[in-house]
The first five atom37 places (N, CA, C, CB, O) and aatype in JSON, in Angstrom:
{
  "aatype": [12, 2, 5, 11, 2, 10, 15, 1, 6, 1, 13, 19, 14, 0, 10, 11, 0, 0, 12, 9, 4, 10, 19, 16, 4, 0, 10, 7, 10, 7, 18, 19, 17, 5, 11, 5, 5, 9, 0, 11, 10, 7, 6, 6, 12, 11, 11, 1, 6, 6, 8, 10, 16, 0, 10, 1, 5, 6, 3, 11, 1, 18, 2, 3, 9, 10, 0, 5, 10, 11, 15, 14, 5, 12, 10, 3, 5, 10, 0, 1, 6, 17, 1, 10, 2, 10, 6, 19, 14, 11, 14, 5, 5, 19, 19, 19, 0, 14, 6, 14, 16, 0, 6, 16, 13, 16, 1, 14, 10, 1, 0, 0, 15, 1],
  "atom_mask": [
    [1, 1, 1, 1, 1],
    [1, 1, 1, 1, 1],
    [1, 1, 1, 1, 1],
    [1, 1, 1, 1, 1],
    [1, 1, 1, 1, 1],
    [1, 1, 1, 1, 1],
    [1, 1, 1, 1, 1],
    [1, 1, 1, 1, 1],
    [1, 1, 1, 1, 1],
    [1, 1, 1, 1, 1],
    [1, 1, 1, 1, 1],
    [1, 1, 1, 1, 1],
    [1, 1, 1, 1, 1],
    [1, 1, 1, 1, 1],
    [1, 1, 1, 1, 1],
    [1, 1, 1, 1, 1],
    [1, 1, 1, 1, 1],
    [1, 1, 1, 1, 1],
    [1, 1, 1, 1, 1],
    [1, 1, 1, 1, 1],
    [1, 1, 1, 1, 1],
    [1, 1, 1, 1, 1],
    [1, 1, 1, 1, 1],
    [1, 1, 1, 1, 1],
    [1, 1, 1, 1, 1],
    [1, 1, 1, 1, 1],
    [1, 1, 1, 1, 1],
    [1, 1, 1, 0, 1],
    [1, 1, 1, 1, 1],
    [1, 1, 1, 0, 1],
    [1, 1, 1, 1, 1],
    [1, 1, 1, 1, 1],
    [1, 1, 1, 1, 1],
    [1, 1, 1, 1, 1],
    [1, 1, 1, 1, 1],
    [1, 1, 1, 1, 1],
    [1, 1, 1, 1, 1],
    [1, 1, 1, 1, 1],
    [1, 1, 1, 1, 1],
    [1, 1, 1, 1, 1],
    [1, 1, 1, 1, 1],
    [1, 1, 1, 0, 1],
    [1, 1, 1, 1, 1],
    [1, 1, 1, 1, 1],
    [1, 1, 1, 1, 1],
    [1, 1, 1, 1, 1],
    [1, 1, 1, 1, 1],
    [1, 1, 1, 1, 1],
    [1, 1, 1, 1, 1],
    [1, 1, 1, 1, 1],
    [1, 1, 1, 1, 1],
    [1, 1, 1, 1, 1],
    [1, 1, 1, 1, 1],
    [1, 1, 1, 1, 1],
    [1, 1, 1, 1, 1],
    [1, 1, 1, 1, 1],
    [1, 1, 1, 1, 1],
    [1, 1, 1, 1, 1],
    [1, 1, 1, 1, 1],
    [1, 1, 1, 1, 1],
    [1, 1, 1, 1, 1],
    [1, 1, 1, 1, 1],
    [1, 1, 1, 1, 1],
    [1, 1, 1, 1, 1],
    [1, 1, 1, 1, 1],
    [1, 1, 1, 1, 1],
    [1, 1, 1, 1, 1],
    [1, 1, 1, 1, 1],
    [1, 1, 1, 1, 1],
    [1, 1, 1, 1, 1],
    [1, 1, 1, 1, 1],
    [1, 1, 1, 1, 1],
    [1, 1, 1, 1, 1],
    [1, 1, 1, 1, 1],
    [1, 1, 1, 1, 1],
    [1, 1, 1, 1, 1],
    [1, 1, 1, 1, 1],
    [1, 1, 1, 1, 1],
    [1, 1, 1, 1, 1],
    [1, 1, 1, 1, 1],
    [1, 1, 1, 1, 1],
    [1, 1, 1, 1, 1],
    [1, 1, 1, 1, 1],
    [1, 1, 1, 1, 1],
    [1, 1, 1, 1, 1],
    [1, 1, 1, 1, 1],
    [1, 1, 1, 1, 1],
    [1, 1, 1, 1, 1],
    [1, 1, 1, 1, 1],
    [1, 1, 1, 1, 1],
    [1, 1, 1, 1, 1],
    [1, 1, 1, 1, 1],
    [1, 1, 1, 1, 1],
    [1, 1, 1, 1, 1],
    [1, 1, 1, 1, 1],
    [1, 1, 1, 1, 1],
    [1, 1, 1, 1, 1],
    [1, 1, 1, 1, 1],
    [1, 1, 1, 1, 1],
    [1, 1, 1, 1, 1],
    [1, 1, 1, 1, 1],
    [1, 1, 1, 1, 1],
    [1, 1, 1, 1, 1],
    [1, 1, 1, 1, 1],
    [1, 1, 1, 1, 1],
    [1, 1, 1, 1, 1],
    [1, 1, 1, 1, 1],
    [1, 1, 1, 1, 1],
    [1, 1, 1, 1, 1],
    [1, 1, 1, 1, 1],
    [1, 1, 1, 1, 1],
    [1, 1, 1, 1, 1],
    [1, 1, 1, 1, 1],
    [1, 1, 1, 1, 1]
  ],
  "atom_positions": [
    [[122.84, 120.96, 173.34], [122.72, 119.54, 172.67], [124.22, 119.03, 172.53], [121.93, 119.6, 171.1], [125.15, 119.76, 172.88]],
    [[124.38, 117.84, 172.05], [125.52, 117.19, 171.54], [125.72, 117.58, 169.99], [125.36, 115.64, 171.76], [124.83, 118.0, 169.26]],
    [[127.14, 117.33, 169.62], [127.59, 118.07, 168.08], [127.41, 117.17, 167.33], [129.08, 118.61, 167.78], [127.44, 117.56, 166.16]],
    [[127.15, 115.66, 167.49], [127.16, 114.39, 166.61], [125.4, 115.22, 166.73], [127.78, 112.31, 167.35], [125.2, 116.03, 165.82]],
    [[124.36, 115.07, 167.63], [123.14, 115.18, 167.41], [122.76, 116.12, 166.88], [122.57, 115.06, 168.2], [121.59, 116.01, 166.54]],
    [[123.33, 117.25, 166.57], [123.21, 118.24, 165.94], [123.63, 118.08, 164.49], [123.8, 119.15, 166.61], [123.16, 118.61, 163.48]],
    [[124.21, 117.59, 164.58], [124.78, 117.29, 162.76], [124.03, 116.28, 161.92], [126.44, 116.59, 162.65], [123.78, 116.27, 160.72]],
    [[123.68, 115.22, 163.16], [122.72, 114.18, 162.66], [121.29, 114.58, 162.45], [122.71, 113.06, 163.58], [120.51, 113.97, 161.71]],
    [[120.9, 115.98, 163.35], [119.6, 116.81, 162.63], [119.19, 117.01, 161.39], [119.59, 117.94, 162.84], [118.22, 116.79, 160.66]],
    [[120.6, 117.66, 161.39], [120.72, 118.67, 159.85], [121.05, 117.58, 158.84], [122.18, 120.05, 159.79], [121.13, 118.05, 157.71]],
    [[121.25, 116.42, 158.91], [121.71, 115.48, 158.04], [120.2, 114.31, 157.5], [123.09, 114.67, 158.97], [120.1, 113.6, 156.49]],
    [[119.26, 114.51, 158.62], [117.9, 113.61, 158.54], [117.03, 114.33, 157.77], [117.17, 113.27, 159.94], [116.05, 113.69, 157.38]],
    [[117.11, 115.7, 157.37], [116.27, 116.05, 156.44], [116.88, 116.09, 154.91], [115.75, 117.31, 156.89], [116.24, 115.88, 153.88]],
    [[117.82, 116.31, 154.98], [118.49, 115.78, 153.95], [118.24, 114.58, 152.81], [119.37, 115.54, 154.53], [118.0, 114.35, 151.62]],
    [[118.53, 113.88, 154.39], [118.59, 111.85, 153.63], [116.95, 111.72, 153.28], [119.16, 110.01, 155.34], [116.59, 110.77, 152.58]],
    [[115.98, 112.67, 153.77], [114.32, 112.2, 153.69], [114.6, 112.77, 152.33], [112.84, 112.97, 154.86], [114.6, 111.91, 151.44]],
    [[114.82, 113.94, 151.96], [114.74, 114.24, 150.45], [115.26, 113.46, 149.42], [115.27, 115.35, 150.21], [114.8, 113.16, 148.32]],
    [[116.41, 113.18, 150.02], [117.11, 112.39, 148.88], [116.7, 111.08, 148.55], [118.43, 112.24, 149.14], [116.58, 110.74, 147.38]],
    [[116.46, 110.24, 149.61], [114.9, 109.55, 149.56], [114.33, 109.43, 148.84], [114.04, 109.85, 150.05], [114.43, 108.55, 147.99]],
    [[113.42, 110.36, 148.91], [112.11, 111.18, 148.13], [112.24, 111.25, 146.59], [112.0, 112.82, 148.64], [111.5, 110.76, 145.73]],
    [[113.44, 112.04, 146.44], [113.31, 112.13, 144.9], [114.28, 110.25, 144.52], [114.43, 114.1, 144.13], [113.59, 109.5, 143.82]],
    [[115.21, 109.86, 144.82], [114.99, 108.37, 144.31], [114.13, 107.44, 144.17], [115.48, 107.79, 144.72], [114.15, 106.48, 143.4]],
    [[113.18, 107.82, 145.14], [112.03, 106.93, 145.14], [111.42, 107.87, 144.04], [111.14, 106.66, 146.69], [111.46, 107.34, 142.93]],
    [[110.88, 109.09, 144.07], [110.24, 108.89, 142.32], [110.57, 109.19, 141.42], [109.3, 109.29, 141.88], [109.86, 109.79, 140.62]],
    [[112.03, 108.8, 141.18], [112.79, 109.21, 140.15], [113.04, 107.32, 139.38], [114.41, 110.27, 140.88], [113.16, 107.11, 138.17]],
    [[113.05, 106.07, 140.63], [112.27, 105.28, 140.25], [111.25, 104.81, 139.46], [112.11, 105.21, 140.73], [111.22, 104.19, 138.4]],
    [[110.02, 105.48, 140.56], [108.76, 105.09, 139.85], [109.05, 105.98, 138.69], [107.24, 105.36, 140.65], [108.63, 105.31, 137.75]],
    [[109.4, 106.8, 138.32], [109.02, 107.38, 137.11], [109.88, 106.72, 135.72], [0.0, 0.0, 0.0], [109.35, 106.69, 134.61]],
    [[111.09, 106.28, 135.95], [111.8, 105.66, 135.43], [110.23, 104.23, 135.02], [113.34, 105.43, 136.52], [109.46, 104.14, 134.07]],
    [[110.44, 103.32, 136.4], [108.79, 101.91, 135.94], [107.86, 102.7, 134.58], [0.0, 0.0, 0.0], [107.72, 102.34, 133.41]],
    [[107.43, 103.71, 135.2], [106.37, 104.52, 134.42], [107.25, 104.03, 132.92], [106.22, 106.56, 134.9], [107.04, 103.21, 132.03]],
    [[108.09, 104.8, 133.17], [108.34, 105.08, 131.3], [108.89, 103.8, 131.18], [109.59, 106.5, 130.58], [108.81, 103.64, 129.96]],
    [[109.51, 102.53, 131.75], [110.09, 101.46, 130.95], [108.59, 100.35, 130.53], [111.48, 100.61, 132.03], [108.5, 99.53, 129.61]],
    [[107.24, 100.84, 131.92], [106.1, 99.87, 131.36], [105.62, 100.39, 129.93], [104.73, 99.84, 132.43], [105.35, 99.65, 128.98]],
    [[105.58, 101.89, 129.93], [104.67, 102.5, 128.7], [105.44, 101.81, 127.47], [104.67, 104.42, 128.58], [104.81, 101.38, 126.5]],
    [[107.21, 101.7, 127.58], [108.03, 101.36, 126.1], [107.29, 99.65, 126.61], [110.47, 101.7, 125.95], [106.06, 99.66, 126.7]],
    [[107.61, 99.04, 126.75], [106.85, 97.68, 127.06], [105.45, 97.86, 126.45], [106.73, 97.33, 128.77], [105.12, 97.32, 125.39]],
    [[104.86, 98.43, 126.97], [103.05, 98.18, 126.33], [103.48, 98.79, 125.11], [101.38, 99.16, 127.21], [102.94, 97.98, 124.35]],
    [[104.14, 99.76, 124.2], [104.27, 100.21, 122.92], [104.69, 98.69, 122.42], [105.39, 101.57, 122.68], [104.19, 98.15, 121.44]],
    [[105.37, 98.28, 122.99], [106.88, 97.46, 121.77], [105.61, 96.02, 121.71], [109.42, 96.81, 122.99], [105.35, 95.65, 120.57]],
    [[104.97, 95.37, 122.71], [103.42, 94.41, 122.4], [103.0, 95.19, 121.85], [102.32, 93.87, 123.45], [103.71, 95.5, 120.89]],
    [[102.15, 95.74, 121.95], [101.6, 96.87, 120.57], [101.74, 96.53, 119.25], [0.0, 0.0, 0.0], [100.96, 96.04, 118.44]],
    [[103.2, 96.97, 119.16], [103.47, 96.72, 117.66], [103.63, 95.03, 117.73], [105.03, 97.65, 117.0], [102.51, 94.76, 117.3]],
    [[103.99, 94.28, 117.88], [104.38, 92.71, 118.0], [102.49, 92.34, 117.86], [105.47, 92.13, 119.97], [102.14, 91.52, 117.01]],
    [[101.81, 92.78, 118.42], [100.41, 92.15, 118.46], [99.83, 91.98, 116.94], [99.36, 93.15, 119.39], [99.45, 90.97, 116.34]],
    [[99.91, 93.55, 116.48], [99.9, 93.85, 115.25], [100.51, 93.25, 114.12], [100.19, 94.78, 115.26], [99.92, 92.93, 113.09]],
    [[101.36, 93.16, 114.3], [102.22, 92.23, 113.67], [101.63, 91.26, 112.99], [103.01, 91.67, 114.47], [101.21, 91.21, 111.84]],
    [[101.69, 89.82, 114.6], [101.06, 88.5, 113.93], [99.55, 88.94, 113.99], [101.38, 86.9, 114.82], [98.92, 87.93, 113.69]],
    [[98.73, 89.92, 114.22], [97.4, 89.7, 113.54], [97.71, 89.86, 112.43], [96.27, 90.47, 113.83], [97.28, 88.99, 111.66]],
    [[98.53, 90.93, 111.83], [98.76, 91.01, 110.0], [99.35, 89.26, 109.62], [100.46, 92.59, 109.42], [98.89, 88.57, 108.71]],
    [[100.3, 88.89, 110.46], [100.43, 87.33, 109.34], [99.43, 87.11, 109.79], [101.6, 85.94, 109.38], [98.78, 87.73, 108.95]],
    [[98.16, 86.44, 110.94], [97.06, 85.75, 110.6], [96.5, 86.05, 109.66], [96.31, 85.69, 111.33], [96.4, 85.27, 108.71]],
    [[95.99, 87.21, 109.67], [94.96, 87.26, 108.26], [95.86, 87.1, 106.9], [94.06, 88.93, 108.13], [95.23, 86.78, 105.89]],
    [[97.08, 87.25, 106.79], [97.92, 86.65, 105.58], [97.55, 85.09, 104.84], [99.43, 86.53, 106.18], [97.11, 84.46, 103.88]],
    [[98.35, 85.1, 106.66], [97.08, 83.28, 106.74], [96.35, 82.91, 106.76], [96.75, 82.47, 107.27], [96.1, 81.71, 106.66]],
    [[95.55, 83.91, 106.91], [94.13, 82.91, 106.67], [93.79, 83.31, 105.32], [92.66, 83.2, 107.81], [93.25, 82.38, 104.73]],
    [[93.91, 84.41, 104.57], [93.82, 84.67, 103.19], [94.57, 83.35, 102.42], [94.54, 86.16, 102.86], [93.8, 82.62, 101.79]],
    [[95.67, 83.07, 102.44], [96.71, 81.91, 101.97], [95.9, 80.49, 101.86], [98.05, 81.73, 103.19], [95.92, 79.83, 100.82]],
    [[95.12, 80.05, 103.1], [94.39, 79.37, 103.49], [93.18, 79.02, 102.27], [94.05, 79.97, 104.7], [92.96, 78.09, 101.49]],
    [[92.52, 80.42, 102.63], [90.94, 80.19, 102.01], [91.28, 80.11, 100.27], [89.65, 81.84, 102.48], [90.58, 79.56, 99.42]],
    [[92.83, 80.97, 100.0], [93.04, 80.79, 98.64], [93.27, 79.37, 97.86], [94.1, 81.54, 98.43], [92.95, 79.18, 96.69]],
    [[93.94, 78.28, 98.83], [94.5, 77.16, 98.95], [92.62, 76.12, 98.99], [95.81, 77.22, 100.56], [92.47, 75.1, 98.32]],
    [[91.81, 76.53, 99.62], [90.92, 76.02, 99.54], [89.94, 76.17, 98.92], [90.75, 75.92, 100.19], [88.94, 75.46, 98.86]],
    [[90.18, 77.2, 98.39], [89.17, 77.85, 97.23], [89.7, 76.63, 95.73], [89.71, 80.12, 96.85], [89.08, 75.74, 95.16]],
    [[91.12, 77.2, 95.56], [92.21, 76.09, 94.64], [91.57, 74.59, 94.85], [94.12, 76.07, 95.38], [90.91, 74.19, 93.89]],
    [[91.66, 73.88, 95.75], [90.89, 72.61, 96.13], [89.62, 72.44, 95.95], [90.97, 72.35, 97.31], [89.21, 71.3, 95.73]],
    [[88.79, 73.43, 96.01], [87.21, 72.83, 96.02], [87.26, 72.74, 94.49], [85.76, 73.94, 96.76], [86.72, 71.76, 94.0]],
    [[87.87, 73.69, 93.61], [87.49, 73.74, 91.9], [88.67, 72.41, 91.86], [87.96, 75.67, 90.69], [87.81, 71.55, 91.7]],
    [[89.77, 71.74, 91.88], [90.46, 70.83, 92.04], [89.69, 69.45, 91.89], [91.07, 71.06, 93.18], [90.11, 68.42, 91.36]],
    [[88.27, 69.71, 92.59], [87.5, 68.39, 93.01], [86.1, 68.27, 92.67], [87.53, 68.19, 94.46], [85.28, 67.41, 92.99]],
    [[85.97, 69.45, 91.85], [84.63, 69.16, 90.68], [84.91, 69.04, 89.83], [83.66, 69.91, 90.32], [85.91, 69.24, 89.13]],
    [[83.19, 68.36, 89.72], [82.97, 66.91, 88.61], [83.77, 67.52, 87.55], [81.12, 66.41, 87.95], [84.72, 66.84, 87.15]],
    [[83.55, 68.82, 86.95], [84.02, 69.47, 85.72], [85.6, 68.91, 85.91], [83.77, 71.33, 85.67], [86.07, 68.02, 85.2]],
    [[86.4, 69.65, 87.11], [87.83, 69.48, 86.29], [88.34, 68.31, 86.38], [88.93, 70.32, 86.7], [89.36, 67.93, 85.81]],
    [[87.57, 67.64, 87.15], [87.98, 65.7, 87.2], [87.9, 65.03, 85.9], [86.77, 64.66, 88.18], [88.86, 64.57, 85.27]],
    [[86.6, 65.0, 85.53], [86.21, 65.04, 84.47], [87.55, 65.39, 82.92], [85.08, 66.06, 84.81], [87.94, 64.73, 81.95]],
    [[87.82, 66.7, 83.47], [88.68, 67.78, 82.21], [90.02, 66.56, 82.57], [89.11, 70.21, 82.75], [90.19, 65.53, 81.91]],
    [[90.78, 66.95, 83.62], [91.31, 65.94, 84.15], [91.5, 64.33, 83.04], [90.36, 65.83, 85.43], [92.41, 64.41, 82.22]],
    [[90.99, 63.51, 83.06], [90.82, 62.05, 83.18], [90.53, 62.08, 81.62], [89.56, 61.37, 84.34], [90.85, 61.11, 80.94]],
    [[89.78, 63.48, 80.88], [90.13, 63.07, 79.23], [91.4, 63.98, 78.86], [88.69, 63.5, 78.0], [91.47, 64.23, 77.65]],
    [[92.39, 64.52, 79.63], [93.68, 65.02, 79.19], [94.75, 64.56, 79.46], [93.87, 66.04, 79.46], [95.79, 64.79, 78.84]],
    [[94.62, 63.72, 80.59], [95.37, 61.99, 81.05], [94.91, 60.73, 80.11], [94.76, 61.4, 82.82], [95.57, 59.69, 80.17]],
    [[93.88, 60.82, 79.33], [93.57, 60.12, 79.0], [93.4, 58.62, 79.2], [93.86, 60.46, 78.5], [93.79, 57.63, 78.59]],
    [[92.64, 58.84, 80.35], [92.18, 57.66, 81.47], [91.66, 56.21, 81.24], [91.09, 58.19, 82.21], [91.87, 55.06, 81.61]],
    [[90.51, 57.25, 80.06], [88.97, 56.66, 79.27], [88.06, 55.78, 80.84], [89.53, 54.97, 77.5], [87.71, 54.62, 81.02]],
    [[87.99, 56.57, 81.37], [87.43, 56.65, 81.98], [85.57, 56.48, 81.57], [88.08, 57.58, 82.42], [84.99, 56.9, 80.56]],
    [[85.07, 55.81, 82.65], [83.09, 55.64, 81.8], [82.69, 55.54, 83.57], [82.41, 53.34, 80.29], [83.32, 55.46, 84.63]],
    [[81.27, 55.62, 83.14], [79.86, 55.48, 84.39], [80.3, 53.8, 84.54], [77.61, 55.87, 83.6], [80.59, 53.22, 83.49]],
    [[80.33, 53.28, 85.39], [80.53, 52.18, 85.69], [78.5, 51.59, 85.16], [81.3, 52.17, 87.52], [77.74, 52.48, 84.76]],
    [[78.12, 50.5, 85.24], [77.3, 49.68, 85.16], [76.38, 49.41, 86.25], [77.86, 48.8, 84.84], [77.11, 49.33, 87.24]],
    [[75.17, 49.23, 86.61], [74.75, 49.41, 87.97], [75.03, 47.95, 88.13], [73.18, 50.03, 88.32], [74.9, 47.84, 89.35]],
    [[75.39, 46.62, 87.62], [75.97, 45.61, 88.18], [77.84, 45.54, 88.54], [75.47, 44.58, 87.23], [78.79, 44.9, 88.98]],
    [[77.58, 46.22, 88.19], [79.71, 46.56, 88.82], [79.45, 47.35, 90.19], [81.09, 48.13, 87.41], [80.2, 46.97, 91.1]],
    [[78.73, 48.17, 90.47], [78.55, 48.92, 91.77], [78.52, 47.78, 92.72], [77.17, 49.9, 91.86], [77.82, 46.77, 92.65]],
    [[79.37, 48.09, 93.57], [79.25, 47.24, 95.05], [78.95, 47.98, 96.2], [80.54, 46.54, 95.46], [79.41, 49.12, 96.19]],
    [[78.15, 47.55, 97.44], [77.21, 48.6, 98.21], [78.05, 47.94, 99.5], [75.13, 48.47, 98.09], [77.46, 46.94, 99.89]],
    [[79.0, 48.16, 100.11], [79.41, 48.13, 101.51], [78.08, 48.16, 102.58], [80.41, 49.44, 101.75], [77.59, 49.27, 102.76]],
    [[77.62, 47.33, 103.1], [77.52, 47.88, 104.71], [77.56, 48.61, 105.49], [77.88, 47.72, 105.25], [77.97, 49.53, 104.8]],
    [[77.45, 49.07, 106.56], [77.54, 50.37, 107.11], [78.54, 49.55, 108.55], [75.7, 51.3, 107.43], [77.86, 48.84, 109.29]],
    [[79.34, 49.62, 108.73], [79.92, 48.99, 109.69], [78.94, 49.44, 111.23], [81.6, 49.46, 109.6], [78.62, 50.61, 111.48]],
    [[78.55, 48.14, 112.23], [78.09, 48.59, 113.29], [79.38, 49.03, 114.65], [77.05, 47.45, 113.61], [80.53, 49.45, 114.55]],
    [[78.67, 48.74, 115.66], [79.67, 49.16, 116.66], [79.31, 47.56, 117.09], [79.4, 50.72, 117.84], [80.14, 47.19, 117.92]],
    [[78.51, 46.69, 116.83], [78.89, 45.45, 117.29], [79.51, 44.58, 116.16], [77.73, 44.8, 117.91], [79.63, 43.42, 116.54]],
    [[79.94, 44.78, 114.9], [80.91, 44.39, 114.07], [82.05, 44.4, 115.05], [81.05, 45.25, 112.8], [82.22, 43.22, 115.34]],
    [[83.02, 45.22, 115.76], [83.85, 45.35, 116.03], [83.86, 45.17, 117.09], [84.21, 46.05, 115.7], [85.01, 45.26, 117.5]],
    [[83.15, 44.92, 117.87], [82.97, 43.67, 119.41], [83.03, 42.57, 119.51], [81.92, 43.48, 120.05], [83.41, 42.06, 120.57]],
    [[82.7, 41.87, 118.47], [81.97, 40.46, 118.68], [83.42, 39.56, 118.26], [80.31, 40.14, 117.45], [84.09, 39.89, 117.28]],
    [[83.77, 38.47, 119.06], [85.07, 37.85, 118.35], [84.99, 37.73, 117.33], [85.53, 36.76, 118.62], [83.88, 37.86, 116.81]],
    [[86.28, 37.39, 116.45], [86.75, 36.92, 115.24], [85.93, 35.29, 114.82], [88.5, 36.84, 115.45], [85.54, 34.88, 113.73]],
    [[85.9, 34.79, 115.88], [85.11, 33.43, 115.03], [83.79, 33.82, 114.68], [84.9, 31.94, 115.98], [83.33, 33.74, 113.54]],
    [[83.07, 34.34, 115.85], [81.74, 34.77, 115.15], [81.48, 35.32, 114.23], [81.14, 35.32, 115.61], [80.42, 35.09, 113.65]],
    [[82.77, 36.66, 113.6], [82.92, 36.86, 112.42], [82.89, 36.49, 110.97], [83.42, 37.03, 112.57], [82.61, 37.11, 109.94]],
    [[83.37, 35.03, 111.3], [83.9, 34.37, 110.26], [83.08, 33.53, 109.9], [85.02, 33.82, 110.44], [83.24, 33.05, 108.77]],
    [[82.09, 33.15, 110.59], [80.32, 32.26, 110.22], [79.74, 32.24, 109.34], [79.17, 32.55, 110.77], [78.67, 31.63, 109.31]]
  ]
}
């Protein structure tokens, strides 16, 4: 055989072994990188869930405060504190407006003014 062919035959198995090692190392590094990304995303999800829980608690607290401020007892107390002199209206002072219908909004202005 030729000298070149003989050196190639010796070089091919070494090249195959080097390629196998390179591919194995690349796959190992890819696996480790993916595991690191999964752990990082898991921590970020945990932080966001904790933040969401805190926001929900804050929202509940504000809703409770709003409900308390809207209660008739609180409104009466604030009216007395601010000396608004509010009293219950007499029946003749109450005006009940009719509920608008879809027809009210679709008819022309001239017909509505009649």
